[in-house]
C-alpha positions in Angstrom: 47.2 87.7 173.1 47.2 83.9 173.4 43.4 83.4 172.9 43.1 79.9 171.7 40.2 78.0 173.3 40.0 80.6 176.1 36.5 81.8 177.0 35.6 85.4 176.1 35.0 86.1 179.9 38.7 85.2 180.5 39.9 87.3 177.8 37.8 90.4 178.7 38.9 90.2 182.4 42.7 90.0 181.1 42.0 93.2 179.1 40.2 95.0 181.9 43.1 94.2 184.3 45.6 95.2 181.7 43.8 98.6 181.5 43.8 98.7 185.2 40.1 99.2 185.4 37.6 98.0 188.0 34.5 96.0 187.2 32.3 98.9 188.4 34.2 101.5 186.5 34.0 99.6 183.3 30.5 98.8 184.0 29.5 102.3 184.5 31.2 103.4 181.2 29.7 100.7 179.2 26.3 101.2 180.8 25.8 97.6 182.2 25.5 96.4 185.7 28.7 95.3 187.6 26.8 92.1 188.3 26.2 91.3 184.7 29.8 92.1 183.8 30.9 89.8 186.5 28.8 87.0 185.2 30.1 87.6 181.7 33.7 87.3 183.1 33.1 84.3 185.1 31.2 82.5 182.2 27.9 82.6 184.0 26.3 84.9 181.1 27.0 84.9 177.6 27.6 88.3 176.1 25.9 89.4 173.1 28.0 90.5 169.9 27.0 94.1 170.7 28.2 93.7 174.3 31.5 92.2 173.3 32.1 95.2 170.9 31.0 97.8 173.4 33.2 96.5 176.3 36.2 96.1 173.8 35.6 99.7 172.8 35.7 101.1 176.3 38.8 99.0 177.0 40.6 100.3 173.9 41.1 96.8 172.6 43.0 96.8 169.3 40.9 96.0 166.2 42.7 92.6 165.8 42.0 91.5 169.3 38.5 92.6 169.1 38.0 90.0 166.3 39.5 87.4 168.7 37.0 88.4 171.4 34.3 87.9 169.0 35.4 84.6 167.9 35.9 83.4 171.5 32.4 84.4 172.0 31.1 82.4 169.0 30.7 85.3 166.5 32.2 86.1 163.4 35.0 88.8 163.1 33.7 92.2 161.9 37.0 94.0 161.1 38.6 93.2 157.8 42.4 92.7 157.5 43.1 93.7 153.9 46.6 93.6 152.6 48.0 97.0 151.4 48.4 95.7 147.8 44.7 95.1 147.2 42.7 97.3 145.1 40.3 98.4 147.9 43.3 99.9 149.7 44.3 102.1 146.8 43.0 105.3 148.6 44.9 104.3 151.7 48.2 103.6 150.0 47.9 106.9 148.0 47.5 108.7 151.3 50.5 106.9 152.7 52.6 107.9 149.6 51.5 111.5 149.8 52.5 111.7 153.5 55.9 110.2 152.8 56.7 112.2 149.7 55.3 115.4 151.3 57.8 115.1 154.2 61.0 115.1 151.8 63.8 116.1 151.9 63.4 114.8 155.5 63.1 111.2 156.2 59.8 109.4 156.9 58.7 105.8 156.8 55.7 103.6 157.4 55.7 100.5 159.7 53.4 97.8 160.5 52.4 96.7 164.1 55.7 94.9 164.5 57.8 97.9 163.3 58.6 96.1 160.0 59.1 98.5 157.3 56.2 98.9 154.8 57.2 102.0 152.8 59.7 104.9 153.1 60.5 108.0 151.2 64.0 108.7 149.5 65.4 110.6 152.4 65.5 107.4 154.4 68.5 106.3 152.6 70.6 108.4 154.7 69.8 105.8 157.6 70.6 102.9 155.4 74.0 104.0 154.0 76.9 101.4 154.7 74.3 99.1 156.6 75.2 95.3 156.1 73.0 93.8 153.6 71.8 91.0 156.0 70.2 93.5 158.2 68.4 95.1 155.3 66.7 91.7 154.2 62.9 92.0 154.4 61.0 92.1 156.6 63.2 95.0 157.8 62.5 95.8 161.5 63.4 99.4 162.1 63.7 99.1 165.9 66.2 96.2 165.4 68.1 98.2 162.8 68.4 101.2 165.1 69.7 99.3 168.0 71.8 96.4 166.3 75.4 96.7 167.0 76.1 96.5 163.1 73.2 98.6 162.3 72.6 102.3 163.3 73.7 101.9 167.0 77.3 102.7 166.1 76.3 105.8 164.4 73.9 107.2 167.1 75.7 109.7 169.1 73.3 109.7 172.2 72.8 105.9 171.8 72.4 105.2 175.5 69.6 107.6 175.7 68.0 106.5 172.4 68.1 102.9 173.7 66.3 103.8 176.9 63.7 105.7 174.7 63.0 102.8 172.3 62.7 100.2 175.1 60.5 102.4 177.1 58.2 103.0 174.0 58.1 99.4 173.0 57.3 98.3 176.6 54.3 100.7 176.5 53.3 99.1 173.3 53.5 95.7 174.7 51.4 96.7 177.6 48.8 98.2 175.5 48.5 95.2 172.8 49.7 92.1 174.7 51.3 91.1 171.3 53.6 88.2 171.9 55.7 89.0 168.7 56.4 92.5 170.3 57.3 90.8 173.7 59.9 88.8 171.8 61.1 91.8 170.0 61.5 93.6 173.2 63.4 90.8 174.8 65.7 90.7 171.7 66.4 94.4 171.8 67.2 94.3 175.6 69.9 91.6 174.9 71.8 93.8 172.5 75.1 95.1 174.1 74.7 98.4 175.9 76.3 101.5 174.6 79.8 102.3 175.8 79.9 104.2 178.9 81.4 107.3 177.0 78.1 107.7 175.1 76.1 108.0 178.4 75.8 111.9 178.5 74.1 113.8 181.4 71.1 114.6 179.2 67.7 113.8 180.7 65.8 111.1 178.9 62.4 112.5 178.1 59.9 109.8 177.2 58.1 111.8 174.6 58.7 111.0 170.8 58.2 114.9 170.0 60.7 116.1 172.7 63.5 113.5 172.5 66.2 114.1 169.8 68.1 111.4 167.9 71.4 112.6 167.2 73.5 110.6 164.6 76.6 110.8 162.4 76.0 110.5 158.7 77.9 110.7 155.4 76.7 114.3 155.0 77.5 115.4 158.6 76.0 115.2 162.2 72.1 115.2 162.1 69.6 115.7 164.8 65.9 114.8 164.7 62.7 114.8 166.6 60.3 112.0 165.6 56.6 112.1 165.4 54.1 109.4 164.8 50.9 109.6 162.4 48.1 107.0 162.5 44.9 106.6 160.7 42.6 107.7 163.6 39.3 106.4 162.0 40.7 103.1 160.5 38.2 100.2 160.7 40.5 97.8 158.8 43.0 95.9 160.9 45.9 96.5 158.6 45.2 100.1 158.3 44.8 100.5 162.1 48.0 98.9 162.9 50.0 101.1 160.5 52.1 104.0 161.7 54.1 106.8 159.9 57.2 107.9 161.7 58.4 111.2 160.5 61.8 112.6 161.4 61.8 116.4 161.8 65.1 118.4 161.9 65.9 119.4 165.5 68.1 122.3 164.3 68.9 124.4 161.4 72.0 122.6 160.6 70.3 119.2 160.0 67.7 120.9 157.9 70.3 122.6 155.7 72.3 119.5 155.2 69.2 117.4 154.1 68.1 120.1 151.8 71.6 120.3 150.1 71.8 116.4 149.9 68.4 116.4 148.2 69.4 119.1 145.7 72.7 117.1 144.8 70.6 114.1 144.3 
């Protein structure tokens, strides 16, 4: 969110409205009077540090933005944002590596809050084959790669449905986080050419990453995947809270067999 020089009350009201919560509803959950909450939002009352954190928790404000709320209220941030290569993140990195390696021979990758690639297992190479080098230059954005005309878009069989799915999911993320970088990414992806009409099958679009299959051509044959997302549910560090692991699960026995054979052949 654009928080520079904005009062904490304005920011809290923005988050409440974004979550479609009334003052009374939020006040009841946070165990504060609706009158006091109104005074906080209008600047007539200064919230304590504990009150800011309590309201942010009930509004499901991301940790990065909770720090911004605290600073707007005149308090120091409480959530660290530790780079993954720092020693104190060793255990987290090991957990990520374990999850990625354990998913082989099927693809899995870790992304940051903007969908930039952080880590990947060896099986992800099946997606990157024959991709122009300029699209693989860090930071590699996996959503951009999947929808770029010179990226994976030309190899995705149900590209129209996949495009709708990706845009829907990204819109939800923008609504949940108010992240301006994600808003720019959404606008960029929307501007990419729509898939040819002959790719628009009559398959229904199911907006559920577990149920919606990705079907694509590859050097080893046609593959079909479901995708699942794993996050650190108890993270108190901003970096870790914003990291997600996207795992590609074979949607049929043929895909599983092709990937298992490719892994054995090395």
